[in-house]
N, C-alpha and C positions, 0 to 999 in steps of 0.2 A: 767342339770350342773349346775344353778344358784340354785340348789337345798342344793347341795354338798355344792357348798361353803360359802351357805344364813347357813345353817350347823355349818361350821366351823367357823365363825365368832361369832354363839351365845355362840357355846362352848368354843374358848377361848377366847371373851372379845375382838379379834384383828381386825381392819379390812382390808379389802382385797382388792389392789389398784385396778382400775377402768381399765387399760390393761390388768392384771392377769384375772380381770374377764370376759374380752372381749375376747381374747385368748382363754379359757377353755371354753366360750359360743359358740365357732363355731362348730357346730355338726361334729367328725369325725379328726379335725385338729389332734388332738395331738394324736390319732391313726398312722393316715397317717404319722406325724413325725417319730412316734416310727418304724413303716415301714420304712421308707426311710432313717433311723441313725444307726450308731452301738452303740449309748448311751441308757441307761434305763431311760423313761421318765414317771414322777409322773403323773397317771391320776385323772380327777378330782374326781372319789371317795375316789381316794388315799391320796390325797391335807392334809399335817399335821400329818399324820400319825408317828410314829417312824418309823426310817429308822437304823435294825441294834441295832435296842439297844438305838439308841440316839434319844433326844424330840429334835429336833431342833426347832419346833415352841415354846416351852417353853421360846426357847433362842430369841422369836420374828423373828426367820428365817422360811419360807417357802421355803422348797426344791421343785425343779421341774423337775431335771436332773443328770442321774448320769452318769460317765463317762465309758467307757463299760471296761476301763481296773480297776476303784475305784479307778483313782488317784483325784478327784475333784466331789465335787456337786454344781451343778449352783442354789445361790436360793437370795433371795428378802428380804431384813428387813421387817418386819410388826410393828417395833413400835421402839423407838430410846434403845438402849443398858441401861442395869439398872449400875449407877453409886455408888453403896450403900456398898463401899469397892473395890475389885478388880472388875473389869470388866469382863461380862461374855464372849465378845469376842476383841480380840486386832485390833483397827481401825487404818487405815491409815488417816483417817483425821474424822473429829468430826459430831457427827450425823446431820441430819437435823434437825429444829428446829418443823418442820408440817411435816407430813406424803405426799409424792409425791406418784398422780395417776398415773404414768408409772415413776414408780422408778427407779433405775439401778440395775443391775445383779454383784452378786459375786459368784465369786468359793472359796468355802472351802475344805480343805481336809476332806474325808469321816471318817477317823477312829482319827481324833483327839479330845479328848471331849473339847478341850479351840480352834476350828479350827480359824486360819488365814483365812482375809479374804482377798481378790484381787479381784479388780473390773475388771469386764468381759467387759460389754457394760453401756454406760452411759444410756441407757432407757433399761425398758423392750419388747417395741417393737421394739428395734435395735435388742434385742437378737431372739426376732420369727424370724424379718422379714432377718436375715443372715443367721438362721436355717433353715427356708424352702429357699432360698435363693443355698444356700451349698446342699439342698437334692436334688434340681432341677437341679442344674448345670452341677453338675459330674456325668460321669459315666464312664464304664470301657476304653474307646476309649478317652479319656481324656488323654491331653499328663499333665505328670509329670516329675518332677524333684526335686532332694531335694541338699543342705546342696552347697549351691553354691555362688557368690559374687554378691554383690547386686550393681549395677552400681549407681554410684552418683543422676544421675538424673534420673533413670529409672523409679521411682514413680509418679515424675512430668509430665513426657513424657505421662503415661498413664492418666493420670488426664486431658490431653490435648485432648485425644483422643478417652479416652472412661465416662461413668457417673459413678462416684465413690461411693459406698454404706459408710454407716456408719461403722466406724472401731470397731472391738473389740481386745479386750487385755486378754493378761496374760496366755493365753492358745490354743493351738494349734493341735486339732485333740488328740496327744499322746506325747507331750510334752509343758514346758513353751515359753514363745514367751516374746516381746515386745510389737507387736500387729499383726493383721491381716487385710490385704487390700481387698479389693474387687470391682472390675469392670465390671461391663455389657456394651453392645452394641453390634457389629459383632463376639466379644468374649466374652467368662466370664472367668473372670481372677480370680485367688486367690492365694496372698502369706501375706507367715508368717514369719516376721523378726524378726530377734535377730543382734541387735547391726549390723552391716552391711553386716550380713548373711540371705541370702532366705533358712529359713530352710525348704520350702519347697515350690513350685510353681505349680499350677495347671491349665492346660487353653484347655477349651475347645471350639469348634469351628469347622465347618465343610469346613470349607475355609483353603485351604494349606499358600495361599498368606499371610492371616491374621496371622495365626500362623508363617510362615515366619518373618512379622512383629515385633510383638512380642517377638519371640526370640532373634533375632537382637538390639532391646530395653533394654531386659534383659542380652544380651551377652552372648545367651546360645548356 
């Protein structure tokens, strides 16, 4: 794996952040996640390759994943965008002056030659953690509901009862969102939120009592 990334750096002249290197150095990790995800993950051997005619690497972006419905791609910035004239990418904030070894992850529209970025995860390690956790957490027997009103204190109550994982933003399975919240403990809970609506809620637990408690908190 390190050989592929080393070749990418030599050919592109760009630096691949350490967190990205570590993820791709774990033998079989990307392949495992690909088998347990509906999305299309980029293997180490294909990192940096043009996708459907778009050379994201030329714009300083390393794409790692594509949504199964081809709505978004996940990418990290390998260098600040060029500012000689019109910017290559529209940025929601100024680019960092130094490269981060555990950089944020952004989602970009796959068919747009001038893609607009939205922040998905504050760190690449957060992107990996939440992706693996989600793939492990929920199965066919998980409780699921969607388009529910989210009680005002529900998230705070869950934070008191469970361990909260890092938050992700902008995209929730197949639709835009404000944020996705994940909690682990006697049950695993994942809630995608837009304004005051729980776009979807997943709960995985073997305990009927625990599920009943969570449903009461969420007024389901």
